[in-house]
N, C-alpha and C positions, 0 to 999 in steps of 0.2 A: 504494500500500500504506500504510494508516494504522495506526501502532502504538498511540500513546497521545496524548491531547490535553493538552499542558502547554506552558509558555513555551519551553523548549528543544526540545521534541519537534517543534514546527512546522517548524523548519529541517531536521531530519533526515528527517521525513516528506516534505517537499517535494523533498529531494534524491533520496530513493528513488523517489518518484513520477515525477520527471523522467527518471530512469534506468531506468524499468521497461521490460520487454521489448516492451511493446505501444506504446511511444512512436513517434512518426512517424519514418520513414526508417531504422528499425533493421535493415533488411535487410542493410546493410553489415556488421553484426556477425556475421551468419550466414556471410558470405563472408570474415570475418577481414580486411576491408579498412579497418577504422577507422583504425588507426595509420598506414597509408600516407598517408592524407589529413591526418595531423597533427591529429586531432581527439580525442585521448585526453582523458578526463575530461569530455567534452562529452555532449550529450543523445543522441548516437548510440550510446553505450556502454550495453549492457544492464545490466551491473553495474559499479560503480566500479572494481573490481579486475580486470575481464576484459580490460583492456588487455594484461595479461601473456599471455593466451591468444592474442591477435592476434599479438604479437611472436614468441612461441615458435613458432606455426604457420608464420609467414612465414619465419623463419630455418630451420625444418626443411624447408620446401619448397625453399628455395634452397641448402641444404647439399649436395645432389648435384653442383652446379656446382663445388664445391670438392673434394668427396671423390673424384670421378672422376679429375681431373688429379693429385690427391694420391696415388692408388694407381698411376696409369700413369706419371707423371713426378714422383716425390717431391720433387725439388729445386724444380721450378717450382711445385708445389703449396704447399710450405712458404713459398716467396717470396710467393706470392699471399696466403696467410694473413697473413704479416707486413705486406704493403702494405695489405691491407684493414683490419687491426687498427690500423695507424698512421693510416690515413685516417679511421676512425671516431673515434679519440681526437682527431685534429686538428680534425675537424668539431665535436665537442663543445666543445673549447677555443675555437675561433673564434666560435661562436655565443654561448657564455656570455660571452666577453669583449666582443664587439661590442654585445650587448644588455644588458650589465651584469646578468646573471641571478644568482640566489643560488647558494650552494655546492651545494645539493641541494634536495630538497623540504622546505622549512622551515616552521615554524609561526609564525615571527615576521616574516614579510614580508607585504606588501600582497596582497590577493586577486587583483588583476589581474596582478601579477608572478608569483605562484605558479601561476596558471592558464597564463600564457605559458610558464613553465618546464615545466609538465606537458605542454603540447602539443608543444613543439619539442625537448625533451630527454628527459623522463622516459618518455613513451610512444611515442617515435619509434624505429622499428625500426633504421634505419641508425645512430642514436646509441647503440643498445643492443647493437650487434653485437660489440663487442670481447671481452666475456667469452665469448660463444658461440664465437668464432673461436679464442680461447686454449684453450678446452676441446676443440675439434676437433684442435688441434695435439697436446695431451696424449693424446687418444684414438689418434692415429696412432702416437705413440711407444710407447704401451702395446700396441698391436696388433702392432708389430714386435718386442716383447719385448726392447727394448734394455736391457741391464743394465750400468750403469756402476759398477764397484767404487769406493767412496768410502772414504777414510781416516776415522778417527774425527773428526778436526778438521773434515773436509768435511761430515760429517753434522751435527755441532753447528752449524757455520756456516749450513747450510741451514735448520735449525730456527729459529735466531736470526733470520735474514732473514725467514722466513715469518711468525714471530710478530710481528716489528717491523712488517711491512707490514699485517697484520691489525689490530694495536692502533692503528696510525696512522690507518687508515680509521675506526675506531670513535671514537677520542678527539679527533682533529683537528676534528671537527665542533663541539666545544665552543667553538671560537674565535668563529664568527659568532653564537653564543648568548650570548656574554659581554656584560656590561653595558658600555655605552659603545662597543661595536664599531661602526666606520664601514665601510660596504660598500666592498670593494676588488675591482675587476673582475679584476685579475690573480690574486689569491688564489682567487677564485671559479672562474676558468677552470682553474687548476691542479688544484684539488680535484675539480671537477665532471668533468674529463676523465680523471683518473688514479685516482680511488678505486675504481672498478669493476674496471679491469684489475689494479690492485694486489691487490684482494681475490681475484680469480680466480687470479692467480699464487700467492698464499699457499695457496689450496685445492689447486692443482695440485701443489705440493710435498708437501702432506700425502698426497694420493692416491698420487703416484709413490713417496714414501718408504715408505708402508705396503705397496704392491705389491712393492717390491724388498727388503723386509726391514729397512728403516731406521725403522720406525714405533715400535717399542718399546711403551710403555704406551698410546700413542695408538691403535696398531693393535689392541690387545686391546680397548680400549673401543669403537672403531668396529665391531669384528667381533662384538660381543655379539649373540647369536642372537635376543634379544627385540626388537632393532631391526627385524628382518625383518617381522613382522606389523605393527608400528607404521608402517613405511615405506609399506605398502600403503594407509594411510589418509590420507597427506599431501595428495594431490590433492583428494580430496573435502573434507578439512578446510579446504583453501585456498578452495574454492568456498563453503563454508558460514560461514566465520568472520565475513564482513562482515555477515551477518544478526544475529549475536550482538552485534557492535559497534553496529549501528544500533539494536538493542533497548536497549542500555545508554544510548546517547545520547538516545533518545526518552524514557526514564524519568527522566532528570535534570531537576530543577526549578530548580537553582541552578548557577552556574559552580563549578568546582573548581580548586584550585591543583595544578599538575603537580609531582609528587615521585616519588622512586624507589618508595616504599611504595605510593602511589596507582597507579602504573603496574604494579607487581607484582600488586596486587589485580585490576586490570582484565585483565591477561594471564591470571592463574589462572582467573578467572571465565569469561573468553572460551573458554578450553580446555575447562572443565567443561561449559559450555552447548553448545559445538559438537560434542563427542564423540558424544552419542546420534544427532544428525542425520547426522554423518559416517558412523557405522556403518550407519545405515539406507540412506543414499545409496550406500555401497559395496556392501552386500549385495544391494540391489535393482537397481542400474544398472551400476556399474563392474565388479564381479566377473562377472556373467553376460555382459556385453559382451566382457570379456577372454577368457572361456572360448570364446565363439563365434568370436573372432578366432583363437584357437589352433587350433580345429577347422578353420577355413577355410584357414589358411596353414601348418599343421604339415607338416613334411617327411616324405616317404615313406621310412621307415627300412627297409622290406622291399620287395624287388622283387616286383611282383604276379605275375610268372611263376615265382617261386621258391616252390613249394608246400612244405608241411611234410615230405613224403616226400623231395623233392629236397634239402631242407636236411639231413635225416638222412643221406642218402647222402654229401653233401659232408663232413659231420662225420666219417663213417666213413673216408673217403679220407684226410682230414687226420690222423686217428688212426693 
């Protein structure tokens, strides 16, 4: 796919062309097998950001192996979730430490190191499992409708811890970008292995607190009715946004300095350019597909043998 011919556009066009869907051996993408082979960000990926689809599909297919024992034997299921979560975190820690990998997917590391991090950590399903498992544990708690009455200080403490975890994940990454920072394998291992579970725990508290009446203003904001139609566009927006970013990269003729204002302009323009294509993709593909699935798998609410006359008689008897 050729966007525009200019000095910086060549690299972007080459990347898109190498990752195009008709590139050799791309059948593994259809089977969502790419990340099992630890080849994220390689030529086998149809689109650069489609590693997430692989990981999400694989975790969804494996989820029943945890959900079934969780429903039959809750204690053993929760123990299994804990052990698997701990194992995923430990694996990320060990690999990051032994290979001296960066804190996360950073822009200030060598290309070979960044590619290695992407293959063994960023797009690797077992390494990505901890947030998914934490979410499954929360789903189980919510399904059982456990309501724990909390005193006011307990609610405040929960929000403080949740906020502290989220802010730590966001702002600690400033450290490896600091001028004069020397790579430290232990620091990298701790952040790489803990920042995703920490973010997941923070989100779990927000969800649990809002469901159980401890959300306050946050619950009102997240329950805003206009988020419902917007939420239906998120998946298609995710699929399309990379095209807007590639277009932006291909059009640039000179390098630019990273700044908050520059990033805000890129973010806003990407949203604006992506929205029309997102709406089109949703209306033409996703919405009809979801309607067909609802028709195919909808529950039979009415017994076929129960005619309208029989229903009227039953209602008369109850009356």
